[in-house]
N, C-alpha and C positions, 0 to 999 in steps of 0.2 A: 794337527790332527792325525790317527794312525787308523789303520784298518782292524776293524776286530770280529769281520764274519768278510769271509772271502770263499767264492767255487771256483773249481780247475781255472775258470777263466779270468781273464783282469777286471773282476767286476767285484764292488765292493762294497761292503754298509760301513761309515763313519758317525762316531757322534760328534757333532758339531765342534762343541766346545770353545764358542766364540765369546770373548768379551767385549760385546758390542760397546756400552761404557757411552759414550758422548755422540761417538761416531755414527748410532743410529738417527739420533736428528740433524747430524752433520749431510748424512747422505740425503736426505729426505729435501733438507734445504737448497742442497744442490742441485737436486729432480726440480723441485718446483721453481728454483730459478731460470730455468732453460725451458721450462714449458709451457706455453700460454694456455694451453688448456689438454687436459688430459685424457682425451678422445674414450669418453665413457670408462674412465678408467685403464685402458688400456694400452694408452701411449703409442707414438707412434716413432719410426726412425729416425732418430735427430737430425737434422742439415749438417750440423756441427759435430758429428757425432765422435770425432776423433780427439775434438781438444776436450769433451765433456769427459770420455773416457780416459784421457791423463787426469782431470781435476779427480775425476774419482779413485783411480789408481794410488793419487794422495794419501786417501783416506785408508790409514793404518788395517783395519778390521776388515775391509773389502778385500784391499789389496792383501793383505795373511789369506784368506780365504782361496781368492784365485792363483795362489802360489802353492796352496796346499790342494789345489784341482791339479794344477800342472804336474807340481811333480809328484804325483801320487804313479804316473802310468799308467792310471787306469782306465776301461775302455765305459765304466758306468762305475756313479760314484751316489750312495743314497746316503744325503747327508740328515742327520736324526738332530734333532732340537735346536733348527735354526735359530728361533728366538722373534717371530716375527707372528706368532698369532695372536697376539694382544693389538695387535695393530688396526688403525680404521683400513676399510679395502683402497684406499687409494694411496693411503702411504705405502702401505703392502705392495700393492702393485709397482708403486716408487723403487721399492729396497729390491725386488728383484727385478725391474729394469735393469738396475746399477748394478747389481751381480750378475746380471748375461752380457753386460758391456761392457765390464771386466775381464770377461772371458772369450768375447769377439766381438758380434755387431749385429744388436737385435734386428729381424724383421718384418715386414709383414707379407706372408704370403695370400692374404684374404686383399682381393682389389676389390671389394666394395667400401670395407671399414677401416682398410689403413691400420688395424691394432695390432698390437704386438704381442700383451700380454693377451691370450686366449682363454675363455674358459671351458673349460672340458666340465660340462655338463650334461645332464639328458633333457633336450627339447622335449615339450607337450609332443603326445604322441600325434595328431594332427599334423603337426609340420614335421616330424621325423617322414612320415609315409607321403609326405607329397612333392619328394625330389632324393635325388641321389645324396643321401645324407653320409657323416665323415664320421669316423669311429668315437670322436668327443660329443656328439651330440644325441647318444641315445644309451640305454643301460644296456646288460650284455658283457661282454667278450667282446676282446679287439684279438682281428688276426693279426699275427706278428706282421710287422710292416718296417718301413724306413716312412719318415717324413718326408712331404715336398718331392715323394718318388714323381710326380708327373709335372714339375717345373725343369725347364733348362740347369738347373744349377742348384740342387739340394743344396738344404745349410748344413754346415759339416757337423753341430750341435745343437743340441738342445736340452732346456732343463722343464721339469715339471714340479710343481710346489703342492704340497695336498693340505688345502685350505681343512678339506672334513672328509677324515675317510671314508666309506661303505662301512656301515653297522650291520650288517651280513653276514659276514663273513668269508664275502667274495672281493672281487676288484684285485687281487695280488697284481702286482707289478712283474711284468716278462722281461727277462732281455738275455738274448742269443748272440753270443759274437761270429762274425763273420765265417771266421778262421775254422771254428769246429765246424761249418756250415762246407766248407770246402773241402776241409777232411774227409767228413764224409762222404762228400759224392766222390773222392779218388777213390773209394774201395771197392767200386762197382764200375765193371762196364760200359753199363747204363748211365752210372752217375758221373762217369767221364766225358760223356758222349756230352751228357744234358748240359754242364759245365762247359764244354768248349760252345757249345751253339748258342749260348745264353751270353759269352763274352761277345759276340760278334751280330745279333739277331738283331734287328728295330724292333722292338717291343713296343705296341701302344697303352699308353697309361693314360687314361681317361682322366679328366679334373673332376672332383667332385662338385655338384652344385653349390655349394656354399662360397667354394676358392674361385669359381668360376665369374665371369664379370658379369653375367646374367642368368638368371634360371633358362631360360629358353637358349641359350647357348649350349652347344656342346661342343666342349675341348679336349683334347688329346696332346701328348708328347712322346714324340721317338726315340727311343734307349735302349742300350745292351742293359741288362741285369746286371751282368758284374763286369767291374771293368777297375785299371789299377789309377788312382785319384794322382795330379800332379801333385806335386811340391810336399809328398806325404811319403812313409818308411819302404815303398817301395810293396807293401802287400793288398791282398784284395780286398774292394768293397763292392756294396752291393746297392741294388737299386729293388727294391720290391713293394710291392701295393697287389696283391691277390686279385680283391674284388675291381680293382681299378683298372688291371689287364684283362680281365674276364669283359668288363664292360667297353675297353679301349678295342677288344677284338670282335665285339661286337656289332662296334664301330665301323671296323676296318675288317672285316672277314677276309681280304684279301692277304692280309699278311701273318693268316693262323691256318700253317703248312698243321699236318698230324705231328712230326716230329716234334714242330715248337711246342703246341701242345702238349704233346705227352711229355716235353721237358720242364714244363712249368709245372703240370702236376706231379711229377715226381720231387721237385724243388717246395713244392706247396704242402706235399705230404712231409718232408722231410723238414720242415721247420714248423710243422705245427704239433707232431705227434712225435718223432725220434730225438731230436737234437739236445742237447745237453743245454739247459736252460738255469738263470738266475729268476728266482721266485719267492717273491716276499709282499705280505701285506704294508705298507707303508702306514707309519702313523701320521695323524695331523702334525703339520710342523714341520715336516719332514723335505728335501730339498732332493732329487733326483735328476746328475746330469748324465748324459752318456754321448758316445760318439755317435753319429748318425749317418754315418760313413761306414762305420767295422762294427755297427751292433744294430740287430730288429730291437722294435721291443712291441710288445703287445700289454693285455691282462686277463686274468680270468676273469670268467661270467660275475655279475653281481646283481642284484634287484636295488639297492639302495638309492630311488632317485635324489637322494639331497648328496650323493658323493661329488664331492668340489675340488678340482684341481685347476691351477692355471701351468698354460704351458708358453715357452717363451722361446722362440729356434733363433741359433746364433748363425752369422756365416763368419767364417777368414776370411771375409772380401767384403771392405766397408760397401754399403749399398747403392753410394755413387756410381760404382763399378762394377754393380750385378747385372748379368742377363735375365730378365724378366720381372715378373711382381719383386716390388721389393718395398713399397710404399715411400719410394723417392719419386717426385712427380715430373722428375726426367722419362723412366722408364715407360 
C-alpha cells in the first residue's frame, strides 16, 4: 500500500489493495476457536492475547496489513476498501479484533460490559439526556480529543471502522497532529506560558457515565495535558478532552486556578478553530488507524442517526500489565 493523499502532517489516505483470499475465513476461524462467547459481538481482551497475536500474525494478509501500517511512518491512516462490508456483524467484528491485535493489545475501557469493539452510533434521545454521555453516543460534532484521557494509561492507538457513513454530507473524520499544536503555542508568550503550565499542572478529567463503574459514581483522573511518553521518540504527547476537564473542574473547583482555566481555554480555541487538520468524509468499509498520544481526533457535525462506526483501542502494553480498566478480571 502506498499513500495517495497526504496533509502537511504525517496523516494519509491509502487504498487497501488487500488480497484476502482464504485468509479472511482463516482469521474468522482462529478468532472463533479462541472465544467461547463474543460478548454481544464486541469481544473482550483475551486472557492469552500474546499467543493469539502470534497466531494471527502468521496469517499473510494480516501480517502484511500490520507491516504496512507500521512502516508508513504515519500518525494517522485512512485505509479504504478494506473488504469487510459483506460480512455478518460477528464475523466483521472478529476480523476487526484480529487486525487490532496485530497492532497492539485491544482494551476494554468500558467497566460494565467489558467490550472491545464499541459501536459509535447515536443512542435514543431520552438515554443521551439522562447522563454524561460521550461523543460516540450522539449525533452532531465531536470536539477534538484523545481517547481514554480520563484513565491512568490512555491507549497508544485506536481504530475506527466505517460500517455506514453519514448520508447527510456531514460526519467528516478530523485529526490534528500534536506537533502542530505545540508549534502554534510556541509562537506567542501566552501560548508558551500555557504550554509550560499544562505540562506541570494536575488537571481533573471526569470519566463519562458510560465508562464509570455506575451512573451514580462520579470518577475523575488527575494528569497533565502535555507529557513525553516513555519508550517513544521523545516528542510531545497530549491528553485532551475539554468537556471532561470542565466537568472535572466542576467537581474539583479547588484545582481550577485562573491561570489554569485561561491556559485550557487558549488550547481549546486553538484545537477547535485554528490548528491545521486532516478532514475527510470516509466512505463505508474504511479503517481509520491513529496514534492516540500524538494526534487529537474528532468529527464534523452530522444529523444522520444511522451513521455507524466501530471503535477499538489498542495498548502497546498487554492488558495483564495495564493500570486501570482493561477488561482483565485482575484489574
